[in-house]
matplotlib code that plots the C-alpha trace (Angstrom):
import matplotlib.pyplot as plt

x = [0.0, 1.5, 2.6, 1.5, 4.2, 2.6, 3.5, 5.5, 5.1, 8.7, 8.0, 5.5, 3.7, 3.7, 0.2, 1.2, 4.4, 5.9, 7.3, 10.4, 12.2, 12.0, 15.4, 14.1, 12.0, 9.5, 11.2, 14.0, 14.7, 15.0, 16.0, 15.2, 17.2, 17.5, 16.6, 13.3, 12.6, 13.2, 10.3, 9.8, 8.1, 6.8, 10.3, 12.9, 13.8, 14.5, 15.2, 12.7, 14.0, 12.4, 11.3, 10.7, 12.3, 10.8, 10.4, 8.9, 5.8, 4.1, 4.8, 1.5, 2.7, 5.0, 8.1, 7.3, 3.8, 2.7, 0.2, 0.5, -1.4, 0.4, -0.6, -1.5, -0.4, 2.6, 3.9, 3.4, 6.0, 5.9, 7.1, 8.9, 6.6, 4.2, 3.7, 2.2, -1.0, -1.5, -1.9, -5.6, -7.4, -4.0, -3.3, -6.4, -6.0, -5.7, -9.1, -10.6, -10.4, -13.4, -15.6, -14.6, -10.9, -11.6, -12.5, -8.8, -7.8, -5.1, -4.3, -0.6, 1.3, 1.0, -2.8, -3.0, -5.0, -3.2, -4.6, -3.6, -2.4, -4.0, -1.7, -1.8, -4.1, -2.8, -3.9, -6.7, -5.9, -5.3, -5.5, -2.7, -0.1, 1.2, 4.9, 7.8, 9.9, 12.9, 10.9, 9.8, 13.4, 14.6, 11.6, 12.4, 16.0, 15.0, 12.3, 9.6, 5.9, 4.8, 1.3, 2.9, 4.7, 3.1, 3.6, 4.6, 4.6, 1.7, -1.6, 0.1, 2.5, 5.4, 8.8, 12.4, 12.6, 9.7, 11.1, 14.6, 13.1, 10.9, 12.0, 11.0, 7.9, 7.2, 3.7, 3.0, 3.4, 0.6, 1.8, -0.1, 0.7, 0.4, 3.3, 5.5, 8.4, 7.4, 7.2, 7.1, 3.6, 2.0, -0.2, -3.8, -4.7, -5.2, -7.9, -7.7, -11.2, -11.1, -12.5, -14.6, -14.5, -12.1, -15.0, -16.3, -12.9, -12.4, -15.8, -15.0, -12.1, -13.8, -12.6, -9.5, -6.1, -4.3, -1.9, -3.1, -0.3, -0.8, 0.1, 3.1, 3.4, 5.4, 2.9, 0.0, 1.7, 2.6, -1.0, -2.5, -0.1, -0.2, -4.0, -4.1, -1.6, -3.6, -6.9, -5.8, -3.0, -3.9, -1.1, -0.2, 2.6, 5.4, 7.5, 10.8, 13.4, 17.0, 20.0, 22.6, 25.6, 27.6, 26.8, 27.8, 31.1, 31.8, 30.9, 33.3, 36.1, 35.4, 35.2, 38.6, 40.1, 38.3, 39.1, 42.1, 39.8, 37.3, 34.6, 32.2, 29.6, 26.2, 23.8, 21.5, 24.2, 24.1, 20.3, 20.5, 23.0, 21.1, 17.9, 19.5, 21.0, 17.8, 16.0, 18.5, 18.0, 14.2, 13.8, 10.0, 9.7, 11.8, 8.6, 6.3, 2.6, 1.9, -1.9, -2.8, 0.4, 3.4, 6.9, 9.7, 13.0, 16.4, 18.6, 18.1, 17.1, 16.5, 14.8, 15.6, 13.3, 15.1, 13.3, 13.6, 11.9, 8.2, 8.3, 10.5, 12.3, 13.0, 16.2, 16.9, 20.3, 20.4, 22.2, 22.7, 23.5, 26.5, 28.0, 30.4, 29.3, 31.6, 30.2, 26.6, 27.5, 29.1, 26.2, 23.6, 25.3, 25.4, 21.8, 20.6, 22.5, 21.2, 17.6, 17.7, 18.8, 16.1, 18.7, 17.8, 17.0, 13.7, 15.6, 17.3, 14.1, 11.9, 11.8, 13.0, 11.0, 11.7, 12.1, 13.5, 12.3, 14.5, 13.2, 15.4, 17.8, 15.0, 14.5, 11.4, 11.2, 8.9, 6.4, 4.5, 5.5, 3.1, 4.1, 5.2, 3.5, 4.4, 6.9, 6.0, 7.2, 8.8, 10.9, 10.3, 13.5, 13.4, 16.1, 18.5, 18.2, 19.6, 17.0, 17.0, 16.8, 17.2, 20.5, 21.3, 22.4, 19.0, 20.4, 19.1, 21.4, 21.4, 21.6, 21.1, 17.8, 16.3, 12.6, 11.7, 8.3, 7.9, 4.8, 3.9, 1.5, -0.5, -1.2, 2.5, 3.8, 2.0, 2.5, 4.9, 7.0, 7.1, 8.2, 11.0, 12.2, 12.2, 14.1, 16.8, 17.2, 17.4, 20.0, 22.2, 22.1, 22.7, 25.6, 27.1, 30.3, 28.2, 27.4, 31.0, 31.3]
y = [0.0, 3.4, 5.5, 9.1, 11.7, 14.4, 18.1, 17.9, 20.1, 21.3, 23.6, 23.6, 26.6, 25.6, 25.3, 25.7, 26.3, 26.8, 23.9, 25.8, 23.2, 19.5, 17.7, 14.6, 13.9, 11.3, 8.0, 8.6, 5.9, 7.1, 5.6, 6.6, 9.7, 11.0, 14.6, 15.1, 18.8, 22.2, 23.6, 27.2, 27.2, 30.2, 30.5, 29.2, 27.2, 23.6, 20.3, 17.5, 13.9, 10.6, 8.3, 5.4, 3.8, 3.4, 5.2, 8.6, 7.7, 11.1, 14.6, 16.3, 19.8, 21.7, 23.7, 27.2, 26.3, 28.5, 28.0, 24.2, 22.9, 20.6, 16.9, 17.6, 14.9, 16.3, 13.2, 9.4, 6.8, 3.4, 0.1, -2.7, -4.0, -1.1, 1.3, 4.6, 2.8, 1.8, 5.5, 6.2, 7.5, 7.7, 11.0, 12.7, 15.4, 14.2, 13.6, 15.9, 14.8, 12.8, 14.1, 11.1, 12.0, 15.6, 14.3, 13.4, 17.1, 18.0, 21.4, 22.2, 24.5, 27.3, 26.9, 25.8, 22.7, 19.7, 16.5, 13.3, 10.9, 7.5, 4.5, 2.1, -0.7, -4.3, -6.0, -8.5, -12.1, -12.2, -8.4, -6.6, -4.8, -1.6, -1.5, -0.4, -3.2, -2.0, -2.2, -5.7, -6.9, -5.5, -7.0, -10.4, -10.1, -9.2, -11.8, -9.1, -9.6, -6.5, -6.7, -5.7, -2.6, 0.8, 2.7, 6.4, 6.8, 8.3, 6.8, 4.5, 2.9, 1.1, 2.5, 1.7, 3.7, 1.9, -1.6, -0.4, 0.9, -2.1, -5.1, -8.7, -9.8, -6.3, -5.0, -1.9, 1.3, 3.9, 6.8, 10.0, 13.6, 14.3, 12.0, 13.2, 15.6, 19.3, 20.6, 17.2, 17.5, 20.3, 22.8, 22.9, 25.7, 28.8, 31.2, 34.9, 36.3, 39.6, 42.8, 43.4, 40.9, 41.4, 42.3, 44.8, 46.5, 46.6, 48.1, 50.9, 52.0, 51.8, 54.6, 55.2, 54.3, 51.5, 48.6, 45.1, 43.1, 39.4, 37.8, 35.4, 32.4, 34.2, 37.1, 34.8, 32.9, 36.0, 37.3, 34.0, 33.5, 37.0, 37.2, 33.9, 35.2, 38.4, 36.6, 33.6, 34.8, 37.0, 39.6, 42.0, 44.6, 45.7, 48.8, 50.0, 52.6, 51.4, 53.7, 52.8, 55.0, 52.3, 49.8, 52.1, 52.9, 49.2, 48.3, 51.0, 49.6, 46.0, 46.9, 48.6, 45.5, 43.2, 45.3, 43.1, 40.1, 41.9, 41.8, 44.7, 44.2, 45.9, 47.0, 44.2, 41.6, 42.8, 42.7, 39.0, 38.1, 40.1, 38.3, 34.9, 35.3, 36.7, 33.6, 31.6, 33.9, 33.6, 30.0, 30.0, 32.6, 30.4, 28.7, 28.1, 27.4, 23.8, 23.7, 21.8, 22.4, 24.7, 23.5, 25.0, 25.0, 24.5, 26.3, 29.9, 29.7, 33.3, 34.2, 37.5, 39.1, 39.8, 41.9, 40.7, 41.8, 40.8, 39.6, 38.5, 35.6, 34.8, 32.8, 31.2, 31.5, 28.3, 28.2, 31.9, 32.1, 29.8, 31.8, 34.8, 38.2, 37.8, 34.3, 35.6, 38.5, 36.3, 33.8, 36.6, 38.2, 34.8, 33.9, 37.4, 37.2, 33.8, 34.8, 37.7, 35.2, 32.8, 30.1, 29.2, 25.5, 25.0, 24.0, 27.4, 29.4, 27.0, 26.7, 29.1, 30.4, 34.1, 36.6, 40.0, 42.6, 45.7, 48.7, 51.1, 51.0, 52.5, 55.4, 54.0, 55.2, 52.4, 49.9, 46.7, 43.5, 40.6, 37.3, 34.6, 31.3, 29.2, 31.7, 33.0, 36.5, 39.0, 42.1, 45.1, 47.3, 51.0, 53.6, 54.9, 58.6, 61.4, 62.4, 64.5, 62.3, 62.8, 61.3, 59.2, 62.4, 64.0, 66.4, 66.8, 65.3, 63.8, 60.1, 57.8, 56.0, 53.1, 52.2, 48.5, 46.8, 43.1, 41.5, 38.5, 35.5, 35.6, 31.8, 31.2, 34.1, 36.1, 39.8, 39.5, 36.9, 39.0, 42.0, 39.9, 38.8, 42.4, 43.6, 41.0, 42.2, 45.8, 44.9, 43.1, 45.9, 48.7, 46.6, 45.0, 43.8, 41.4, 39.5, 38.5, 37.1]
z = [0.0, -0.9, 2.0, 2.4, 3.1, 5.2, 5.7, 9.0, 12.0, 12.4, 15.4, 18.2, 16.8, 13.2, 11.6, 8.0, 6.0, 2.6, 0.7, -0.4, -2.4, -3.1, -2.8, -4.6, -7.7, -8.7, -9.3, -6.8, -4.2, -0.6, 2.7, 6.3, 7.1, 3.5, 3.0, 1.1, 1.1, 2.5, 4.5, 5.6, 9.0, 11.0, 12.4, 10.0, 6.9, 7.9, 6.1, 6.2, 6.4, 5.3, 8.1, 5.7, 2.6, -0.9, -4.2, -4.6, -6.6, -6.9, -5.7, -4.9, -3.7, -5.9, -5.0, -3.6, -2.5, 0.4, 3.2, 3.1, 6.2, 8.6, 7.9, 4.3, 1.9, 0.0, -1.7, -2.0, -1.3, -3.0, -1.5, -3.4, -6.1, -6.1, -9.0, -9.7, -10.7, -7.0, -6.1, -5.8, -2.8, -1.1, -2.9, -1.6, 1.1, 4.7, 6.2, 8.8, 12.4, 13.3, 16.2, 18.4, 18.0, 19.1, 22.6, 23.0, 22.9, 25.5, 26.8, 26.6, 29.0, 26.5, 26.6, 22.9, 22.1, 20.8, 19.4, 21.1, 18.5, 19.2, 19.3, 16.4, 17.5, 17.5, 14.3, 14.6, 13.6, 9.9, 9.5, 7.7, 9.7, 8.1, 8.3, 6.1, 4.4, 6.5, 9.7, 8.8, 8.1, 11.4, 13.3, 11.8, 12.8, 16.4, 16.6, 17.2, 16.8, 14.8, 16.3, 19.6, 18.2, 18.1, 14.8, 14.9, 11.1, 9.1, 10.2, 12.7, 10.2, 11.8, 10.8, 11.5, 14.7, 16.2, 15.8, 16.9, 20.1, 20.8, 22.9, 21.9, 23.8, 25.1, 25.3, 23.3, 25.2, 25.1, 22.9, 23.3, 22.5, 26.3, 27.1, 24.3, 24.9, 24.9, 21.4, 19.7, 18.4, 16.3, 18.0, 16.8, 14.5, 16.5, 15.4, 16.2, 16.1, 18.0, 16.7, 13.5, 10.6, 7.7, 5.3, 7.8, 8.2, 4.4, 3.9, 6.4, 4.2, 0.9, -1.4, 0.7, -0.7, 1.1, 0.6, 1.8, 3.4, 3.7, 7.0, 6.9, 9.1, 11.8, 12.0, 12.2, 15.1, 17.0, 16.6, 17.8, 20.8, 22.1, 21.8, 23.7, 26.3, 27.0, 27.2, 29.2, 31.5, 34.5, 34.2, 36.9, 36.7, 39.1, 38.3, 39.6, 38.8, 38.8, 39.3, 36.6, 37.4, 39.3, 36.5, 33.7, 35.4, 36.1, 32.5, 31.1, 33.2, 32.1, 28.5, 28.6, 30.1, 27.6, 24.6, 23.6, 23.5, 21.2, 23.9, 24.4, 27.1, 26.8, 29.5, 28.3, 29.1, 32.7, 32.7, 31.6, 34.3, 37.0, 36.1, 36.0, 39.4, 40.8, 39.7, 41.8, 44.8, 44.6, 43.3, 43.8, 41.0, 38.6, 37.4, 34.5, 34.1, 32.9, 32.6, 35.8, 37.7, 38.1, 37.1, 39.2, 37.3, 38.8, 36.1, 35.1, 31.4, 30.3, 27.0, 25.3, 22.7, 19.4, 16.8, 13.2, 10.0, 10.2, 13.8, 16.6, 18.2, 21.9, 21.9, 25.2, 27.0, 29.1, 32.5, 32.4, 36.1, 35.5, 32.6, 32.7, 31.4, 28.4, 27.6, 27.8, 25.6, 22.9, 23.0, 22.8, 19.8, 18.0, 18.8, 17.7, 14.5, 13.6, 14.6, 12.1, 9.4, 10.7, 11.2, 14.8, 15.6, 17.6, 20.8, 20.8, 21.1, 23.1, 26.9, 29.6, 32.5, 32.3, 29.4, 28.8, 26.3, 26.0, 24.1, 25.9, 23.0, 20.9, 23.4, 25.1, 28.7, 29.9, 28.7, 29.7, 27.9, 27.2, 28.9, 26.4, 27.7, 29.5, 31.1, 34.6, 34.0, 31.5, 32.3, 30.1, 30.1, 29.3, 28.4, 31.0, 31.3, 33.4, 36.1, 39.3, 42.4, 46.1, 47.1, 50.2, 52.0, 51.3, 48.7, 45.2, 42.7, 39.1, 38.3, 35.3, 36.0, 34.0, 34.4, 34.4, 34.5, 35.5, 33.9, 36.1, 35.6, 38.8, 38.5, 39.0, 41.0, 43.7, 44.3, 47.2, 45.4, 42.3, 44.3, 45.8, 42.4, 41.1, 44.2, 43.6, 40.0, 41.1, 43.8, 41.2, 38.7, 41.3, 42.8, 39.7, 41.3, 43.3, 40.1, 39.7, 43.2]

ax = plt.figure().add_subplot(projection="3d")
ax.plot(x, y, z, "-o")
ax.set_aspect("equal")
plt.show()
């Protein structure tokens, strides 16, 4: 029976993508692990590998096709002895999810619905078991009963990885989206339906000159996730002014000493380090919302918003509390550069418990950032500006002051705990030498 090759979900937020380029053509023989195509997701351009072996019988989606929905049939793979004449209903679009399947919807930590993939049922006596020829050969060598193996290929088909992971005589393990690693299954299509309809808005501007800009995958994802975040996360906001004079002086001294190594520390590098250390000082705030529970993280994995054309990325600097300022600076520059080129791998922008959004470099005094689920908080950083303040001696003086706002998920962090976290960040930034201790 011909095997359907489906449009893959190459990132947790991917709902559709662009089939940028086929790397194979009809009639080519492919093996598990061979590259089939280049797929443009909502975040990056990634290569798509074969999970089975056979001959490319028919390509159903052409190069450059945009808006291809996840799980759409994009090509058909033929087994030994099969021909293009065997391709019939197989080449039809993937069927809609039956109502009974929808009952298996799970809620992910980000709040998005995901469909639990039912395990392939054991074949009844005499019924055909769908498995690739390679999987059958490996099963025979290992003495495996294929009826006791769960298939993870298209429509429950047993592939090489399934039989390699199985043990002879082992009962099939239940495989659901809920038990899979975070980010291993595609999020269900999110619908943004706030405000007037498209036709109503267009009608309002009839006769006025305008340019219509189609939404790309990244912009659709940002719209859906931020709408979801503001609607579902109970935000509250904590604000503090931070005196930067000691930090700016210390930074200048360090940059002079590091000049020979080509290192130049930014204020943002210090904010990352200060936040990472604060999460260690206030461990109860180093947490994320996981639907029906809170996960308290041990490491300080800090995400930093990076603006790119048409959207933004939030690459994650893992174990930030353990890294030096110069190491954080180099890593941040590398992640930001590759983010702008859309070359980040999914594991580089997934995870983290805390995020930083810095618009101070654009001259913004202060703002409120939207939490990126499942994070527990995000720090909005404004510009450092000279302001009159009352000094410790009671006299009026001038200092460089930076305004910060901590947006907090009240399900994860209460007011007093959020205030404690923000105070720890302030203490680190106003006493920067402590961060090197």
